[in-house]
DRENVEXMI-358035 format. One record per residue (C-alpha): residue number from 1; residue in one letter; x, y, z. Coordinates in Angstrom, 1 decimal, decimal comma. Example, Ala and Ser with C-alpha at 12.3 -4.5 7.8 and 13.67 -1.06 7.14 Angstrom:
FILUM;pos;code;x;y;z
FILUM;1;A;12,3;-4,5;7,8
FILUM;2;S;13,7;-1,1;7,1
***
This chain:
FILUM;pos;code;x;y;z
FILUM;1;M;12,9;-38,3;-45,5
FILUM;2;T;9,6;-39,8;-46,6
FILUM;3;P;6,4;-37,7;-46,3
FILUM;4;K;5,1;-40,1;-43,7
FILUM;5;C;8,3;-39,6;-41,6
FILUM;6;G;8,1;-35,8;-41,9
FILUM;7;T;4,5;-35,8;-40,8
FILUM;8;R;5,4;-37,9;-37,8
FILUM;9;C;8,3;-35,6;-36,8
FILUM;10;L;6,0;-32,5;-37,1
FILUM;11;Y;3,4;-34,3;-34,9
FILUM;12;F;6,0;-35,0;-32,1
FILUM;13;V;7,4;-31,5;-32,3
FILUM;14;G;3,8;-30,1;-32,0
FILUM;15;Q;3,1;-32,4;-29,0
FILUM;16;A;6,4;-31,4;-27,3
FILUM;17;F;5,5;-27,7;-27,8
FILUM;18;L;2,0;-28,2;-26,4
FILUM;19;C;3,4;-30,0;-23,3
FILUM;20;L;5,9;-27,2;-22,8
FILUM;21;C;3,2;-24,6;-22,9
FILUM;22;L;1,0;-26,6;-20,6
FILUM;23;T;3,8;-27,2;-18,1
FILUM;24;T;4,7;-23,4;-18,2
FILUM;25;F;1,0;-22,5;-17,6
FILUM;26;I;0,6;-24,9;-14,7
FILUM;27;F;3,9;-23,7;-13,1
FILUM;28;W;2,7;-20,1;-13,5
FILUM;29;L;-0,7;-20,9;-11,9
FILUM;30;I;1,0;-22,6;-8,9
FILUM;31;F;3,7;-20,0;-8,4
FILUM;32;L;1,8;-16,9;-9,6
FILUM;33;P;3,1;-14,2;-7,2
FILUM;34;K;0,5;-12,1;-5,4
FILUM;35;E;1,3;-8,5;-5,0
FILUM;36;P;2,6;-7,3;-1,6
FILUM;37;K;0,0;-5,8;0,8
FILUM;38;F;0,8;-2,3;2,0
FILUM;39;T;-0,7;-0,7;5,0
FILUM;40;V;-0,1;2,8;6,4
FILUM;41;S;0,0;2,0;10,1
FILUM;42;N;0,6;5,6;11,2
FILUM;43;A;0,7;9,0;9,6
FILUM;44;S;1,9;12,3;11,1
FILUM;45;L;1,3;15,6;9,5
FILUM;46;T;3,2;18,6;11,0
FILUM;47;R;2,9;21,0;8,1
FILUM;48;F;0,4;21,5;5,4
FILUM;49;N;0,2;25,1;4,3
FILUM;50;F;-0,8;26,7;1,0
FILUM;51;T;0,1;30,3;0,1
FILUM;52;N;-2,2;32,0;-2,5
FILUM;53;T;0,5;34,6;-3,5
FILUM;54;D;2,7;32,0;-5,2
FILUM;55;N;0,5;28,9;-5,3
FILUM;56;T;3,0;26,9;-3,1
FILUM;57;L;2,1;24,0;-0,9
FILUM;58;Y;4,4;23,4;2,1
FILUM;59;Y;4,2;19,9;3,6
FILUM;60;N;5,8;17,6;6,1
FILUM;61;L;4,3;14,2;6,3
FILUM;62;A;5,8;11,1;8,1
FILUM;63;L;4,5;7,6;7,5
FILUM;64;N;5,0;4,2;9,0
FILUM;65;V;4,4;1,6;6,3
FILUM;66;T;3,8;-2,1;6,8
FILUM;67;I;4,6;-4,4;3,9
FILUM;68;R;3,2;-8,0;3,9
FILUM;69;N;4,3;-10,7;1,5
FILUM;70;P;1,2;-12,9;1,2
FILUM;71;N;2,9;-15,6;-0,9
FILUM;72;K;3,5;-19,1;0,4
FILUM;73;R;6,1;-20,1;-2,2
FILUM;74;V;7,5;-16,8;-3,5
FILUM;75;G;10,0;-14,4;-1,9
FILUM;76;I;10,3;-10,8;-3,0
FILUM;77;Y;13,4;-8,6;-3,6
FILUM;78;Y;12,5;-4,9;-3,3
FILUM;79;R;14,7;-3,0;-5,7
FILUM;80;R;13,1;0,4;-5,5
FILUM;81;I;10,1;2,0;-3,6
FILUM;82;Q;8,6;5,3;-4,7
FILUM;83;V;6,0;7,2;-2,8
FILUM;84;F;3,7;9,8;-4,5
FILUM;85;A;1,4;12,1;-2,5
FILUM;86;N;-1,6;13,8;-3,9
FILUM;87;Y;-4,2;16,3;-2,6
FILUM;88;R;-7,4;16,9;-4,6
FILUM;89;K;-5,8;14,8;-7,4
FILUM;90;K;-2,9;17,2;-7,6
FILUM;91;R;0,5;15,5;-7,1
FILUM;92;F;2,7;17,5;-4,7
FILUM;93;A;5,4;15,0;-3,8
FILUM;94;N;7,5;12,2;-5,4
FILUM;95;V;10,0;10,5;-3,1
FILUM;96;T;12,2;7,6;-3,9
FILUM;97;L;13,0;5,9;-0,5
FILUM;98;P;16,8;5,9;0,2
FILUM;99;L;16,8;2,2;0,9
FILUM;100;E;19,3;-0,6;0,1
FILUM;101;P;17,5;-3,3;-1,9
FILUM;102;F;16,2;-5,9;0,6
FILUM;103;Y;14,7;-9,4;0,5
FILUM;104;Q;11,4;-10,3;2,1
FILUM;105;G;10,7;-14,0;2,8
FILUM;106;R;7,5;-15,9;2,2
FILUM;107;K;4,6;-15,0;4,4
FILUM;108;N;6,7;-12,3;6,0
FILUM;109;T;6,0;-8,7;7,3
FILUM;110;T;8,4;-5,7;7,1
FILUM;111;T;7,8;-2,3;8,6
FILUM;112;L;9,3;0,9;7,3
FILUM;113;N;9,3;3,5;10,0
FILUM;114;H;9,3;7,3;9,5
FILUM;115;V;9,0;7,4;5,7
FILUM;116;L;9,5;11,2;5,3
FILUM;117;V;7,6;13,2;2,7
FILUM;118;E;8,5;16,8;3,0
FILUM;119;G;9,2;19,9;1,0
FILUM;120;Q;7,3;22,5;-1,1
FILUM;121;Q;5,6;22,3;-4,5
FILUM;122;W;3,8;24,7;-6,8
FILUM;123;V;0,2;23,5;-7,1
FILUM;124;A;-2,5;24,8;-9,4
FILUM;125;F;-5,6;24,8;-7,1
FILUM;126;G;-9,0;25,7;-8,6
FILUM;127;E;-11,7;27,6;-6,7
FILUM;128;H;-13,3;24,4;-5,5
FILUM;129;D;-9,9;23,0;-4,4
FILUM;130;L;-9,2;26,1;-2,3
FILUM;131;S;-12,7;25,9;-0,8
FILUM;132;Q;-12,1;22,3;0,2
FILUM;133;F;-8,6;23,1;1,5
FILUM;134;N;-10,0;25,9;3,7
FILUM;135;S;-12,7;23,6;5,0
FILUM;136;E;-10,2;20,9;5,9
FILUM;137;T;-7,9;23,5;7,4
FILUM;138;A;-10,7;24,5;9,7
FILUM;139;A;-11,4;20,9;10,6
FILUM;140;G;-7,7;20,2;11,1
FILUM;141;V;-7,9;16,9;9,0
FILUM;142;Y;-6,7;16,6;5,4
FILUM;143;S;-7,6;14,0;2,8
FILUM;144;I;-4,3;12,9;1,3
FILUM;145;D;-3,9;10,1;-1,2
FILUM;146;V;-0,6;8,2;-1,1
FILUM;147;E;0,5;6,0;-4,0
FILUM;148;I;3,3;3,5;-3,7
FILUM;149;Y;5,2;2,2;-6,8
FILUM;150;L;7,5;-0,8;-6,6
FILUM;151;R;10,3;-2,3;-8,7
FILUM;152;V;10,7;-5,9;-7,5
FILUM;153;K;12,1;-9,3;-8,3
FILUM;154;A;10,3;-12,6;-7,4
FILUM;155;K;12,3;-15,6;-6,1
FILUM;156;Y;11,1;-19,1;-6,8
FILUM;157;G;13,4;-21,4;-4,9
FILUM;158;K;16,8;-20,5;-6,3
FILUM;159;V;15,4;-18,9;-9,4
FILUM;160;K;15,0;-15,1;-9,6
FILUM;161;T;13,0;-13,2;-12,2
FILUM;162;S;14,1;-10,0;-13,8
FILUM;163;D;13,0;-6,6;-12,3
FILUM;164;Y;9,4;-5,7;-12,9
FILUM;165;G;7,0;-3,0;-11,7
FILUM;166;S;4,0;-3,7;-9,6
FILUM;167;S;0,7;-1,9;-10,1
FILUM;168;N;0,3;1,3;-8,1
FILUM;169;I;-0,8;0,8;-4,5
FILUM;170;D;-3,3;3,5;-3,5
FILUM;171;C;-3,8;4,5;0,2
FILUM;172;K;-6,5;7,1;0,9
FILUM;173;L;-5,7;8,8;4,2
FILUM;174;K;-7,4;11,2;6,5
FILUM;175;V;-4,5;12,8;8,4
FILUM;176;P;-5,0;15,2;11,3
FILUM;177;V;-2,4;18,0;11,5
FILUM;178;S;-0,4;17,8;14,7
FILUM;179;S;-1,4;20,3;17,4
FILUM;180;N;1,9;22,3;17,2
FILUM;181;N;0,8;23,4;13,7
FILUM;182;A;-2,8;24,1;14,6
FILUM;183;S;-4,4;27,2;16,1
FILUM;184;A;-4,2;27,8;19,8
FILUM;185;T;-8,0;27,1;20,1
FILUM;186;K;-7,5;23,5;19,0
FILUM;187;N;-6,0;20,5;20,7
FILUM;188;T;-5,4;16,9;19,9
FILUM;189;S;-5,3;14,1;22,4
FILUM;190;I;-4,1;10,6;21,7
FILUM;191;L;-5,6;7,8;23,7
FILUM;192;Y;-4,0;4,4;23,9
FILUM;193;A;-6,2;1,4;24,8
FILUM;194;V;-5,6;-2,4;24,8
FILUM;195;L;-8,6;-4,6;23,9
FILUM;196;E;-8,1;-8,2;25,0
FILUM;197;G;-10,1;-11,1;26,3
FILUM;198;Q;-12,4;-13,7;24,8
FILUM;199;R;-16,0;-13,9;23,7
FILUM;200;L;-18,4;-16,4;22,2
FILUM;201;V;-19,1;-15,4;18,6
FILUM;202;V;-21,5;-17,2;16,2
FILUM;203;F;-19,9;-17,2;12,8
FILUM;204;E;-21,8;-18,0;9,6
FILUM;205;E;-20,2;-19,9;6,8
FILUM;206;N;-19,3;-16,7;4,9
FILUM;207;D;-17,9;-15,3;8,1
FILUM;208;F;-15,6;-18,3;8,5
FILUM;209;S;-14,5;-18,0;4,9
FILUM;210;Q;-13,6;-14,3;5,3
FILUM;211;F;-11,8;-15,0;8,6
FILUM;212;N;-9,7;-17,7;7,0
FILUM;213;L;-8,9;-15,4;4,1
FILUM;214;E;-7,8;-12,6;6,4
FILUM;215;T;-5,8;-15,0;8,6
FILUM;216;A;-3,9;-16,1;5,4
FILUM;217;T;-3,0;-12,4;4,6
FILUM;218;G;-2,2;-11,5;8,2
FILUM;219;V;-4,5;-8,4;8,1
FILUM;220;Y;-7,9;-8,3;9,7
FILUM;221;S;-10,8;-5,9;9,1
FILUM;222;I;-12,0;-4,8;12,5
FILUM;223;G;-14,6;-2,1;13,2
FILUM;224;V;-14,2;-0,1;16,4
FILUM;225;H;-17,1;2,1;17,7
FILUM;226;L;-16,5;4,8;20,2
FILUM;227;A;-19,2;6,1;22,5
FILUM;228;L;-18,5;9,5;24,0
FILUM;229;R;-20,0;11,5;26,8
FILUM;230;E;-18,6;15,0;26,8
FILUM;231;R;-19,0;18,1;28,9
FILUM;232;A;-18,0;21,6;27,8
FILUM;233;G;-15,4;23,1;30,0
***
């Protein structure tokens, strides 16, 4: 092989390698999977008690979790779903959901009902933690952080990736304890209301952009304001 021929071969090999890298990069940009969107649509707390004598937290938390696949071209296989629960940055629960692996199609929504997080756990609360816990106990509403960890596979047409872990999904909740676990002087009422109709709304350009973005994900940010008139009885 002459030096000129060897140089030409190296040139073509280099060009082929660059084309392969560019093709892979473009394919990844087009089919780059977006992470699933998780929403805790309902949370029920029937027990959340802490005993100072043995530093044990007793809990019973039930969640309804909605999972949205926002991808237009990518399906998702859910291999494992873990739920972690924290209070005051102290982890008190780690639950692997007893689910069979399942597939979620493109632009699809799945709801997991009654995800149960219950049990007891030794927790090292500091003085400030106990003060906050007692304050929230008096109010009947607790600040609980729920983290969700996934092992998934992505499906591009007939091609599946290997298992990979998603980044942790963090849901910060304010959960009222149910009335059967509260003191007799407290009560909780649940009001169901349906808001429907039509109204002329003037959207600015940024409003349209945000609306179209939320339409694509299937989840809308809606603020609801309540006006109350109360009378002590």
